[in-house]
N, C-alpha and C positions, 0 to 999 in steps of 0.2 A: 866854398859854396857850389862850385861846379861838381865836385864829387858828391856832395850831399843832394844836389839837385838831380844828378844822374841816378843815385840810389833811389830817390823818391819816385822819379819816373819809372824806373825799372819795377819797383814795387807796385806802382799803380797798373803797369802792364800785366805784372804777374797775377795780380789779384783776381781779375775776372776769370782767368784760365784756371786757377785753383778752385774757384767756385764751380766752374763748369764741370770739374772732375769730382765733385762731391758724390758719394755713392747713392745719394737720394734720388739722383736724376736717372739712375738706372731702373727705378721702378716703372712699371707700366702705367700708361697714361690714366687708366680707370682707377688706379690706386693712388697715383701722386696727387691728383687734385683733392681728393677727400682728405688725405693726410695733411696737406698744407693747410686746408681749410680749418681742420681741427686745431692745428697748432697756432694759426693766426687768430682763431677766435678765443682760445685760452689766453693768449698774450694780451689781446685787445681787452678782455673783460678784466683781467688783473690790473692793467694800467688804468682803466677808467675807474675801477673800484678804489685804488689807492688815491687817485686825483680827487675823488668825490668823498673820501672818507677822512674823518678827524685823524690827527696824528695819535699813534698808539700810546696808551697810558702806561706808566711804569709796570703796573701789574700784568698787562697784556704782554709787554716786552719779556717780563720774567717768564710767563708761560710759554711764550714762543721759543725763548732761549732753552727752558728746561727740556721742551719736546725735541727740539733739534739736538740737543746734547744726548738725550736718552736715544734717539733714533741713530745717531753716530755711534754711540757706545754698543747698541745692539748690533749694528752692522759689523763693528770690529770683533766683537765676541763670536758672532755666528758666521763670520765671512767664509770660513772653510766649508761649512755646512751648505751655505747658500750657493757657492760655486759648484758643489757637487749636484745640488738639487737643480740648477739651471742646466747642467750638462745632461742629466737624465730626463728632463722634462721636455716634451714635445707640444707644440701648439700653445694654448693660452696659459701662461705660467702665472700662478697665484703666489705672490711673495707675502711676508708678514709685516711689511712696513706699514700696512693700513692701520695698525694699532696707533701709530704716531700721527698719521695724516688725518684719520678720522677723529682723533682726540683733538687735533687743532681746529678742525671743522666744527666741533661741538663747543671748544672753549673759546675760540677767537672769532673775530669778524672775518668775513668771506675772503677778503684779499689777503689778509695776514696769514690765514690758514693756508692759502695757496702757496705763499712764500715758504712756509714751513715745509709744504709737501715737496717743492722744487729743491730745497736744500737737502732733505733727507733722501730723495730719489736720486739726485746727482752723486751724492756720496756713495749710495749703495751701488750705482752702476760703476763708478770709478773703481771701488774696491773689490766687487764680486762679479760684475758682468762684463767688464770693458772688453775682454778678450773674445767674448762669445757673441755680444750684442752690439751691432753697428750703432754709431752715434745717432743717426737718423731715427733708428727705431727706438732708442731711449728717449729722444726728444718727443716722439709722438706718444710713448707710454707715459711720460711725465705729464704731457698735455692732457691725457685722458683722466689722470688723477687730479690734476688742477681743476678740470671742469667738474669732476665729482665732488671735490671739496667745495667748490663754489655753489653747487647745486644744493648740496646737504647743509651747508651753513645758511644759505639764504631761507631754506625750509625752516631752521630753527629760529632765525631771526624773525621770520614772519609769525612764528608761534609764540613769540613773547620775549626772544633773546636768549643767548646761551647761558646766562647767569641763572635762568629759571629752570633749565632742563633737568636738574636733579630732583625736582618736586614730583610727587605722584600725579599731579595734575598735568604735567607736561611729558610724561612718559610716552605718550602716544606720538608726540613730536619726534621724540628721539628714535622711536621705531621707524617712523616715517623717513626721517633723515637716513637711517642706516639703509632703508630699502632703496631710496633715491641714489645714495652713493654707489651702492653695488650695481644698481641697474645702469647708471650713467657709464661707469667704468667698464663694466663687462660688455655691454652692448656696443661701445665705441671699438674696443679691441676686437670683438667678435666680428663686427662689421668689416674691419680691415683684413682679418684673416679670411673671411669669406670672399671678400673682393680678390684678394690675391690668389686664393685657392679655391675656385668655385666648387671643386669636387670633394672638398674637405669633409670629414665626418663631423657630425654635430658635436661629439665629445671634444674634438680638437678646436672647434670654433668657440664654444661657450665653456670649455673646461669640462672634465667629468663631474658627476654630482658630488663626489666627496671632496673635490677641489672647491667647489661652491660652497659646500658646508664649512670647510676650512676658512674661506674667506669671511663668511658670516661670523664664525667663532672669533676671527681676528678683529672684526669691527665691534663685536661685543666687548672685547678687551679694550679697544679704543675708547668706548663709551665709558667704561669703568675707570679708565685712566683720566678721562677728562672730569668725571665726578670727583675722583680722588684729589685731583689738582685743586678743586674748589673747596675741599675740606681741609686738606693738609698736604702741601707738595711732597713731603717725605714719603707719603703713603704710595706714591707712584713707583717707588723702588720695589714694592712688593709684586709688581707686574712682571718685572724682568725674569725672575726664576721660572714661573710656569711658562713664559713665552719661549725661553730657551729650550725647555723640556719639550714644548709643542713642536719647535722647530727640529729637533732631532727625532722625535717620533714620527714626523711627516718624511723625514729623509729615509728612515728605516723602511717605512712602507713604499716609498718610491724606488729604493734599491731592490726590494723584493720584486716589485713589478718589472724593473729592468732586467733582473735576473731570470725572469720566467719569459722574456719576450725575445723573439728572434730580431736581431738588429736590422736585417735587410728588408723584411716584410712587414714587421710589426705584429705578426701573428705569434701565437705561443710557440715556444721551442718545443722540442720532442719531450724533454723531461717534464716540463710543465703540463703539457697536453696529456701525457699519460697519467700523471697525478690528478689532474682535474677530471679526466675521463672516468678513472677508477672511482673517484668520489661520486660523480654523477650517476654511475650505474649501481652503486651501493645505496644511493638515496632513493632511486626509482623503485616503484612497486608495480604491481599488475594493473592498477588503475592509471598509471602514466602512460600506457600504450607501448607498442614496440619501440625499440632503439635501432638505430642503424649507423653504419660507418662507411664513409667514402674514402677511398685511397686513390689519390691522383697523381699523375706522373706526366710532367711536360714533355711532349714528344721532340725528339732532335734537339734538346737544348744545348748540347755541346756545339752544335753548329752555330748557334747564336753567339756563344762566347768566342769561338774560332774565327768568326767573320767580323763581328763588330767590338770584340773586347769584353773583358769581364765587368767593367762598369756598366756597359750597355745591358749585359746580362742580369746585374743586380736590378736595374730599373725594369727590366721585363719581369722578374720574379715579383717585385713590388706591385706591378700592374696586375699581374695574375692574382696575387693575393687580394688586392682590392675587388677584383671581379667576383672571387669567391665569396667575400664578406657581403657583397651586394645581393647574392642569390640566397643566402641562409638568413635565419632569424638571429637576433641579438643573443638569445640564449644558447644557440649552438656553438660548439667548441671548434675553432678552426686552428690548425697548427701546421707548422712546417717541420717535416721529418728530417730535412737535410737535402742538400743538393736541389733537385728540381721536383722533389716528392712532397705532397701535402696530404693532410687528413682532416677529416670532418666528423664529429659525432653529432647526431641529431637524435633528439628524444621526443617523446610525446607525439609519434606518428599515428595517423589515423588508420583504421582497418588493420590489415596485415602489415602495412608500413611499406610493402614492396613498390606500389604504384607511386606513393609520394616521394619515396627515396629516389626512385629512378627519374622522376620528373625533375628534382632538384638537380641531379647529377646531369641531366640533359640540358638544363638551363645554364649550368656552369660550362659545360662543354661548348655550347653555342656561343655564350658570351665571350669565352677565350678565343674562339675561332674568329670573332668579329673585332678582336682588340687591334688597335693601331697605336703603338707606343712611340711617342714623340721624344726623341733624345737629342739634347743640344750637343753639338760638337764644334771644334774650331772651324770646320769647313761648312757649317751650316747645320740646320736641323735634320736628323736622321729618323726615319719612320721604319719601325720594325713591325711587320704584319705577317700574316699566314701562320700564326701560332696554333697549335693544336694540343689537346690534352686527352690522355687515356685515363678512364675512370673505372675502378673496380668497387663493386657495391655489396654490402653485407647487411642482412636484417636479422635482428635478434628478437625472439618472441618475447611477449610481456612476462612470461613466467620465468625466464632465465637466459643465460648466455653471458659469458664473461668476456672481458675486453680482449684477452689474447686470442680467443677463438674467433671473435669478430674480426679482428686484424688479419689473422690467418686466411679466413675465407675471402675477405676484401682483397687481400694481396694476391691470392691465387686467381680471382676474377680479373685483376689488373693485368696480369701476365696473359690472361687469355684475350683481353682487349688489345695487348701489344701484338699478340700473334694474329688476331683478326685484321691487322692493317693499321692499327692506331686511330686516334680520334673517334673512338666509339666508347660506349658504356656497357659493361657486362655485370650481370647479377651473379654473385657467388652463392652456391648452394652447398650445404653440408651434407655429404652422403650418409644415409642411414647405415648404422653398423649393428646388424642383429646379432652377430657373432664377434663381439669385441676381442675375445681370446684368440680367434683365428686371424684377425686383421687389426693388430695392435697399432700399426703405423699408417692406417688409412688417412689420407689427406682429403680436404674438401676440393670440390672442382667448381667450374663456372658453368652457368646455364649456356647451353649451345655447344659445349665441349664433350667429347666422349669421356666416360669414366677412365680414370688411370687403371692400368693393368696391376693387378696385385699379386700376380703369381704365374 
């Protein structure tokens, strides 16, 4: 008895310590309260729904069991693909389990649909996401799916009950339920990302447009699954092959995007930028206006690495990349050439393009000069400030100009900016060559620099 009592007492003392060490308590206060509120709300609604609902019928239990089994089978077959997708996806991740959770919302009462969603999501996390997604994040994600199921199932119940959804008269209710599901789920997750990362891009908060289209397509498959269950449960098996093909097709697209992205900054890497810039120049015509290139080099970046370490240097590069993206348009191509050198292609410039291009370069230069990069360290936060960037500018007329020439002119202008003391913008000018046979190796120079001697 004494031994058992001591063990129980020791367990009771250790339990609160373990709870205090949960990773969720490391969240900032502004995020912790909303996360706990969403989780508590979803749990309370499910419990209240189960208490106030009649016991499930054998048919409902069969539907719930089939959807759980299919969801688990889907995860087991696609677990390798899903692990890779999770690894290469940043921000709001769209998985394909909505096929089964939305089908449950269509075919079952709200609370039972929520339970199906919990089972499918918990198994998906355990098999595919456990090593990369903390438990508290998974609990919040599951809570958002539960609330989406409850909301969409309630819409269908108010519209005449899930059994009538397959009729033409009730198709509008199915479309509304789909809209409610994706709105509730997406907005809750986007809200958490926005609160935790106030400067996050809109595409990372709400997921890119193609990811949202993927989610809608997945929900449509879920609706078809629910209707097939009402006709003949064996028809649901026909959903699995196209779903697995869709899974792999999405992975291929995500791997292509990952292969074209610089891992430290999220910008295009050098090869991808060259390829896309070449295509952009080939597509443009004289009605598109002049095109321009900026080549930027972060001044004295080696000193940042030597003083604060390479991890701090990586965060500085990411901050400079964000500053550049802020000052250009969405259609402009921004890339990292390697090291601390960046490049931007701007098209559709007004007038001669020179004034607009220099204005963009100046805005980027000033924004970088005002950057204060906060870096957490074991000894407390570290602030890196006093950064500067030198910029070389090249403008191509609407009638012509290939990418290689533009880069050569901008690169020459960049070196002129370095010679001028750094933290300046220089415009590159191509020297006219009336006698190309006499001057076959003539190079461009920068505005403000004397022409290079040729002989």
